[in-house]
Each structure stands twice: as C-alpha cells, then as structure tokens.
N, CA, C and O atoms as a DFTB+ gen file, in Angstrom:
308 C
 N C O
     1  1       4.907      25.565     -10.655
     2  2       3.866      24.854     -11.334
     3  2       2.858      24.388     -10.286
     4  3       3.236      23.952      -9.198
     5  1       1.613      24.481     -10.613
     6  2       0.542      24.060      -9.717
     7  2      -0.185      22.877     -10.340
     8  3      -0.416      22.836     -11.549
     9  1      -0.542      21.906      -9.486
    10  2      -1.278      20.744      -9.979
    11  2      -1.983      20.041      -8.846
    12  3      -1.818      20.397      -7.680
    13  1      -2.768      19.045      -9.193
    14  2      -3.526      18.287      -8.206
    15  2      -2.749      17.048      -7.777
    16  3      -2.087      16.401      -8.588
    17  1      -2.841      16.731      -6.488
    18  2      -2.260      15.516      -5.927
    19  2      -3.382      14.798      -5.190
    20  3      -4.069      15.395      -4.361
    21  1      -3.567      13.510      -5.494
    22  2      -4.604      12.709      -4.844
    23  2      -3.949      11.602      -4.038
    24  3      -3.161      10.818      -4.567
    25  1      -4.280      11.544      -2.750
    26  2      -3.832      10.486      -1.853
    27  2      -5.051      10.039      -1.059
    28  3      -5.750      10.866      -0.474
    29  1      -5.306       8.745      -1.036
    30  2      -6.444       8.179      -0.298
    31  2      -7.761       8.867      -0.653
    32  3      -8.558       9.190       0.228
    33  1      -7.981       9.085      -1.930
    34  2      -9.210       9.680      -2.469
    35  2      -9.421      11.132      -2.051
    36  3     -10.528      11.653      -2.184
    37  1      -8.388      11.789      -1.553
    38  2      -8.447      13.210      -1.207
    39  2      -7.545      13.953      -2.187
    40  3      -6.361      13.640      -2.309
    41  1      -8.104      14.929      -2.879
    42  2      -7.349      15.695      -3.863
    43  2      -7.136      17.112      -3.360
    44  3      -8.077      17.784      -2.935
    45  1      -5.894      17.554      -3.414
    46  2      -5.531      18.919      -3.029
    47  2      -4.651      19.514      -4.130
    48  3      -3.921      18.803      -4.822
    49  1      -4.740      20.807      -4.267
    50  2      -3.876      21.504      -5.209
    51  2      -2.554      21.803      -4.506
    52  3      -2.544      22.342      -3.399
    53  1      -1.444      21.453      -5.147
    54  2      -0.132      21.714      -4.557
    55  2       0.728      22.502      -5.542
    56  3       0.561      22.415      -6.758
    57  1       1.643      23.266      -4.979
    58  2       2.619      24.000      -5.782
    59  2       3.912      23.206      -5.814
    60  3       4.362      22.688      -4.793
    61  1       4.504      23.116      -6.998
    62  2       5.770      22.411      -7.164
    63  2       6.777      23.349      -7.785
    64  3       6.443      24.184      -8.627
    65  1       8.016      23.196      -7.355
    66  2       9.116      23.894      -8.004
    67  2       9.687      22.916      -9.021
    68  3      10.100      21.816      -8.656
    69  1       9.715      23.304     -10.289
    70  2      10.199      22.425     -11.347
    71  2      11.498      22.987     -11.897
    72  3      11.603      24.170     -12.221
    73  1      12.492      22.100     -11.992
    74  2      13.800      22.490     -12.542
    75  2      14.064      21.688     -13.810
    76  3      13.835      20.480     -13.867
    77  1      14.543      22.385     -14.805
    78  2      14.906      21.756     -16.073
    79  2      16.339      21.261     -15.962
    80  3      17.240      22.035     -15.636
    81  1      16.560      19.971     -16.230
    82  2      17.884      19.378     -16.085
    83  2      18.735      19.389     -17.340
    84  3      19.940      19.148     -17.275
    85  1      18.128      19.661     -18.470
    86  2      18.892      19.718     -19.709
    87  2      18.386      18.738     -20.752
    88  3      17.494      17.928     -20.497
    89  1      18.985      18.834     -21.940
    90  2      18.627      17.983     -23.073
    91  2      19.895      17.317     -23.587
    92  3      20.945      17.951     -23.694
    93  1      19.784      16.015     -23.907
    94  2      20.907      15.300     -24.523
    95  2      20.379      14.447     -25.669
    96  3      19.180      14.182     -25.758
    97  1      21.275      14.023     -26.535
    98  2      20.967      13.028     -27.557
    99  2      21.580      11.718     -27.101
   100  3      22.777      11.649     -26.822
   101  1      20.749      10.662     -27.024
   102  2      21.255       9.376     -26.559
   103  2      21.902       8.602     -27.713
   104  3      21.808       9.024     -28.866
   105  1      22.555       7.477     -27.416
   106  2      23.237       6.697     -28.463
   107  2      22.305       6.104     -29.515
   108  3      22.778       5.682     -30.570
   109  1      21.009       6.058     -29.267
   110  2      20.043       5.492     -30.204
   111  2      19.390       6.552     -31.090
   112  3      18.480       6.243     -31.858
   113  1      19.845       7.785     -30.987
   114  2      19.325       8.844     -31.839
   115  2      18.109       9.574     -31.291
   116  3      17.517      10.398     -31.989
   117  1      17.732       9.286     -30.063
   118  2      16.594       9.972     -29.436
   119  2      17.064      11.196     -28.663
   120  3      18.214      11.265     -28.229
   121  1      16.176      12.149     -28.497
   122  2      16.456      13.315     -27.677
   123  2      15.796      13.116     -26.323
   124  3      14.631      12.725     -26.252
   125  1      16.537      13.385     -25.239
   126  2      16.021      13.209     -23.876
   127  2      16.084      14.534     -23.135
   128  3      17.048      15.289     -23.261
   129  1      15.036      14.805     -22.356
   130  2      14.993      16.000     -21.517
   131  2      14.729      15.560     -20.079
   132  3      13.896      14.685     -19.842
   133  1      15.428      16.155     -19.126
   134  2      15.288      15.781     -17.715
   135  2      14.662      16.926     -16.924
   136  3      14.925      18.101     -17.182
   137  1      13.818      16.547     -15.943
   138  2      13.155      17.508     -15.078
   139  2      13.137      16.977     -13.653
   140  3      13.134      15.766     -13.432
   141  1      13.125      17.890     -12.688
   142  2      12.971      17.521     -11.280
   143  2      11.916      18.445     -10.680
   144  3      11.944      19.658     -10.888
   145  1      10.984      17.854      -9.931
   146  2       9.941      18.631      -9.258
   147  2      10.025      18.370      -7.757
   148  3      10.243      17.239      -7.322
   149  1       9.849      19.433      -6.976
   150  2       9.890      19.326      -5.516
   151  2       8.651      20.025      -4.958
   152  3       8.312      21.137      -5.361
   153  1       7.983      19.346      -4.020
   154  2       6.792      19.919      -3.387
   155  2       6.774      19.547      -1.913
   156  3       7.205      18.457      -1.535
   157  1       6.274      20.453      -1.083
   158  2       6.097      20.166       0.343
   159  2       4.615      19.946       0.591
   160  3       3.775      20.746       0.179
   161  1       4.302      18.830       1.282
   162  2       2.917      18.442       1.522
   163  2       2.712      18.220       3.010
   164  3       3.537      17.596       3.678
   165  1       1.602      18.740       3.520
   166  2       1.227      18.482       4.903
   167  2       0.407      17.196       4.928
   168  3      -0.640      17.114       4.287
   169  1       0.881      16.189       5.669
   170  2       0.197      14.894       5.713
   171  2      -1.212      15.008       6.281
   172  3      -2.079      14.202       5.943
   173  1      -1.453      15.991       7.136
   174  2      -2.781      16.188       7.722
   175  2      -3.816      16.538       6.652
   176  3      -4.991      16.195       6.785
   177  1      -3.376      17.223       5.588
   178  2      -4.285      17.583       4.496
   179  2      -4.861      16.352       3.792
   180  3      -5.916      16.433       3.163
   181  1      -4.175      15.221       3.896
   182  2      -4.612      13.991       3.246
   183  2      -5.041      12.928       4.260
   184  3      -5.129      11.746       3.929
   185  1      -5.308      13.355       5.496
   186  2      -5.768      12.468       6.562
   187  2      -4.785      11.323       6.806
   188  3      -5.195      10.174       6.967
   189  1      -3.501      11.636       6.834
   190  2      -2.468      10.615       7.034
   191  2      -1.864      10.666       8.431
   192  3      -0.747      10.187       8.625
   193  1      -2.564      11.229       9.406
   194  2      -2.047      11.325      10.765
   195  2      -2.786      10.408      11.734
   196  3      -2.383      10.299      12.892
   197  1      -3.832       9.760      11.304
   198  2      -4.651       8.941      12.199
   199  2      -3.827       7.826      12.830
   200  3      -3.093       7.114      12.145
   201  1      -3.961       7.687      14.144
   202  2      -3.339       6.599      14.910
   203  2      -1.815       6.564      14.809
   204  3      -1.216       5.498      14.949
   205  1      -1.189       7.692      14.574
   206  2       0.266       7.706      14.476
   207  2       0.954       8.323      15.684
   208  3       2.179       8.267      15.787
   209  1       0.201       8.904      16.590
   210  2       0.838       9.553      17.735
   211  2       1.468       8.526      18.655
   212  3       0.882       7.479      18.930
   213  1       2.666       8.833      19.128
   214  2       3.386       7.962      20.054
   215  2       2.828       8.147      21.470
   216  3       2.068       9.079      21.734
   217  1       3.215       7.253      22.362
   218  2       2.801       7.366      23.764
   219  2       3.294       8.659      24.396
   220  3       2.672       9.177      25.323
   221  1       4.407       9.179      23.900
   222  2       4.969      10.413      24.443
   223  2       4.303      11.652      23.871
   224  3       4.603      12.767      24.299
   225  1       3.386      11.474      22.894
   226  2       2.649      12.599      22.336
   227  2       3.213      13.136      21.041
   228  3       2.609      14.011      20.421
   229  1       4.364      12.629      20.618
   230  2       4.955      13.101      19.373
   231  2       4.563      12.230      18.192
   232  3       3.847      11.240      18.342
   233  1       5.034      12.606      17.036
   234  2       4.790      11.837      15.823
   235  2       6.099      11.201      15.355
   236  3       7.143      11.851      15.397
   237  1       6.061       9.944      14.911
   238  2       7.279       9.301      14.419
   239  2       7.717       9.831      13.055
   240  3       8.862       9.639      12.646
   241  1       6.804      10.496      12.359
   242  2       7.083      11.069      11.044
   243  2       6.592      12.513      11.060
   244  3       5.562      12.814      11.664
   245  1       7.313      13.385      10.413
   246  2       6.954      14.806      10.400
   247  2       5.604      15.035       9.722
   248  3       5.199      14.271       8.846
   249  1       4.925      16.084      10.136
   250  2       3.645      16.433       9.496
   251  2       3.868      16.872       8.060
   252  3       3.088      16.523       7.174
   253  1       4.923      17.633       7.825
   254  2       5.247      18.069       6.468
   255  2       6.277      17.132       5.875
   256  3       7.288      16.826       6.507
   257  1       6.021      16.679       4.664
   258  2       6.968      15.834       3.951
   259  2       7.296      16.497       2.613
   260  3       6.488      17.238       2.053
   261  1       8.484      16.215       2.124
   262  2       8.923      16.767       0.848
   263  2       8.874      15.662      -0.196
   264  3       9.455      14.592      -0.017
   265  1       8.175      15.937      -1.286
   266  2       8.108      15.004      -2.408
   267  2       9.112      15.454      -3.458
   268  3       9.117      16.616      -3.865
   269  1       9.958      14.535      -3.891
   270  2      10.919      14.824      -4.959
   271  2      10.645      13.870      -6.110
   272  3      10.640      12.651      -5.940
   273  1      10.420      14.441      -7.269
   274  2      10.092      13.651      -8.451
   275  2      11.114      13.958      -9.530
   276  3      11.298      15.114      -9.913
   277  1      11.773      12.925     -10.016
   278  2      12.712      13.075     -11.124
   279  2      12.149      12.321     -12.322
   280  3      11.726      11.172     -12.196
   281  1      12.145      12.963     -13.475
   282  2      11.588      12.324     -14.665
   283  2      12.420      12.660     -15.887
   284  3      13.114      13.675     -15.937
   285  1      12.330      11.787     -16.859
   286  2      13.047      11.976     -18.116
   287  2      12.065      11.719     -19.241
   288  3      11.319      10.741     -19.209
   289  1      12.063      12.580     -20.219
   290  2      11.185      12.452     -21.364
   291  2      12.016      12.090     -22.578
   292  3      13.073      12.677     -22.810
   293  1      11.544      11.124     -23.354
   294  2      12.256      10.708     -24.556
   295  2      11.440      11.123     -25.775
   296  3      10.264      10.780     -25.895
   297  1      12.070      11.859     -26.668
   298  2      11.448      12.262     -27.936
   299  2      12.016      11.359     -29.009
   300  3      13.164      11.535     -29.419
   301  1      11.229      10.386     -29.476
   302  2      11.708       9.433     -30.471
   303  2      11.589      10.033     -31.864
   304  3      10.686      10.815     -32.159
   305  1      12.516       9.643     -32.692
   306  2      12.491      10.108     -34.089
   307  2      11.515       9.313     -34.905
   308  3      11.361       9.564     -36.100
C-alpha cells in the first residue's frame, strides 16, 4: 500500500506492507478487524538529521527507521 506521510511539514510518499490480522466478534456483538502496517523511512527525507551528529562523527539514531502501526477497526451493528 502506498500513502503520504507528513513529518515537520514535509510530505513524502511511502510504501507500507499491510497484513490482515483477522476478524472476530466481540462480546458486545460488534465485528472487529485487525491490521498491521510496516514501513521503512529515511529520517533525512524529513530533515530529521540536523544537529544529531556525535563528536565521533556517527549518529546516535539510525538514518533509516521502521514504523510499525497496529490498528483495529470496529464495525458496530
């Protein structure tokens, strides 16, 4: 799945891998569906590297970070 991600007023298109977790009926009679999305983002694309370099020349945080999003949708009767 492709979508837009905005951080610090910078919008980039990112690709996400979306996994369907399944559907259940909860005790209140609603239907729930679960999803998980994973995306890798380069922090430099969103200008998140400024003033982060250590005295030794390295970065305390990796340039690429992985975003993991878990969500549940409720379909009410």
